[in-house]
Each structure stands twice: as C-alpha cells, then as structure tokens.
C-alpha positions as CSV (number, residue, x, y, z in Angstrom):
1,X,68.3,54.1,139.6
2,X,68.7,57.3,141.6
3,X,66.5,60.4,141.1
4,X,67.8,63.8,142.2
5,X,65.9,67.0,142.9
6,X,67.8,70.2,143.5
7,X,66.3,73.2,145.3
8,X,67.4,76.4,147.0
9,X,68.5,78.4,144.0
10,X,67.4,82.0,143.4
11,X,68.5,85.6,143.0
12,X,71.0,87.0,145.5
13,X,73.1,90.1,145.6
14,X,76.9,89.9,145.4
15,X,78.4,89.0,148.8
16,X,75.3,87.1,149.8
17,X,74.7,83.4,150.5
18,X,72.6,80.6,149.3
19,X,72.2,77.0,150.4
20,X,71.4,74.4,147.8
21,X,69.8,71.1,148.6
22,X,69.7,67.9,146.6
23,X,67.3,65.2,147.7
24,X,67.9,61.7,146.4
25,X,65.6,58.8,146.0
26,X,66.7,55.2,146.6
27,X,68.1,53.3,149.5
28,X,71.7,53.3,148.4
29,X,72.3,57.1,148.7
30,X,75.0,56.6,151.3
31,X,77.1,54.5,149.0
32,X,77.4,57.2,146.3
33,X,79.9,59.9,145.9
34,X,77.9,63.0,145.5
35,X,78.8,66.2,143.6
36,X,77.7,69.6,142.5
37,X,78.5,71.0,139.1
38,X,77.5,74.2,137.4
39,X,77.1,75.5,133.9
40,X,77.0,79.2,133.0
41,X,75.6,80.5,129.8
42,X,77.9,79.8,126.9
43,X,80.3,77.8,129.1
44,X,81.0,74.2,129.7
45,X,79.8,72.4,132.8
46,X,82.4,72.6,135.6
47,X,83.0,70.9,138.9
48,X,82.0,72.8,142.0
49,X,82.5,70.2,144.8
50,X,82.4,66.5,145.5
51,X,81.8,64.6,148.7
52,X,82.7,61.0,149.0
53,X,80.5,58.3,150.4
54,X,82.6,58.6,153.5
55,X,82.1,62.3,153.8
56,X,85.4,63.6,152.4
57,X,84.9,66.8,150.5
58,X,86.9,68.1,147.5
59,X,86.5,71.5,145.9
60,X,87.4,73.3,142.7
61,X,90.1,75.8,143.4
62,X,87.9,78.8,142.7
63,X,85.3,77.6,145.3
64,X,87.6,76.8,148.1
65,X,86.9,78.9,151.2
66,X,83.5,80.1,149.9
67,X,81.6,76.9,149.3
68,X,80.9,74.0,151.6
69,X,79.5,70.6,150.6
70,X,78.0,68.3,153.1
71,X,75.6,65.4,153.2
72,X,73.0,63.9,155.5
73,X,72.6,60.3,154.8
74,X,69.7,60.0,157.1
75,X,67.8,62.4,154.8
76,X,69.3,61.3,151.5
77,X,70.3,64.8,150.9
78,X,73.5,66.6,149.9
79,X,73.9,70.4,150.5
80,X,76.0,73.2,149.0
81,X,76.5,76.2,151.2
82,X,77.6,79.1,149.1
83,X,78.9,82.3,150.8
84,X,80.5,85.5,149.4
85,X,78.8,84.9,146.1
86,X,80.0,86.7,143.1
87,X,78.3,87.6,139.8
88,X,80.5,85.0,138.1
89,X,78.9,82.3,140.2
90,X,75.7,82.8,138.2
91,X,74.9,79.4,136.6
92,X,72.6,76.5,136.7
93,X,73.8,74.2,139.5
94,X,73.4,70.4,139.1
95,X,73.6,67.6,141.6
96,X,75.1,64.3,140.5
97,X,75.3,60.9,142.1
98,X,78.1,58.6,141.3
99,X,79.0,60.7,138.2
100,X,76.0,58.9,136.6
101,X,72.7,60.3,137.8
102,X,72.0,64.0,137.3
103,X,69.3,66.3,138.6
104,X,67.5,68.9,136.5
105,X,69.4,71.8,138.0
106,X,68.6,74.9,139.9
107,X,69.3,78.4,138.7
108,X,71.5,80.7,140.8
109,X,71.8,84.3,139.8
110,X,74.1,86.7,141.6
111,X,73.5,90.4,140.9
112,X,76.2,93.0,141.1
C-alpha cells in the first residue's frame, strides 16, 4: 500500500510557475514508476508526465519544454515543475504510483 499526498497547487497568473510535490509513504517508493495526471472540469483525466523508477522522464506532447518531472528517492517525493503556465493548464493535478495508487489531487488555477 502506498499513500500519496500532493501539495503546491494554487492560483497563478499566465506565464508564471508552480512546483508541485507528491510525498509518498512506504519503503518501496524507489521501485515505482511515478506520474502526474490532470483533470480539467468537464474533461477526462490526462497524462502530464511519468518518471520511471530509474529516473527516466516521459511527457505528454503539450507539456514538453514547459514541465519537468523529477524524483528524490531519499525523500520519497516526486516533483512537477511547471513553467510558462497557460489558462488551459487549469486542472486538478494528481500523483500516481505504479498506475495503481492515486493521491487526492491539488488544484492549479491559471488566470489570464
């Protein structure tokens, strides 16, 4: 069992930046592929980025160059650095471990 807790969301103006964090419980964090998804109102949940247990990142095309996923296994934490934010990035952002365990989400709102 893995429990995830996201933080770092909030309200930011277009062009601004936010850094999301996802703290995980459990001793096996380093063995999980970790990911960020998001869900905007009225839309399906979509992939933002994934980082493998070995640290290899993968991004959705619309996030490439603006978002950076990273992990710190010593802190059982995965991060999502979001730059050049756009109003269409407004969504609830979810952390996932192993495509199995999900956090409660953190709201990101980008104003124009």
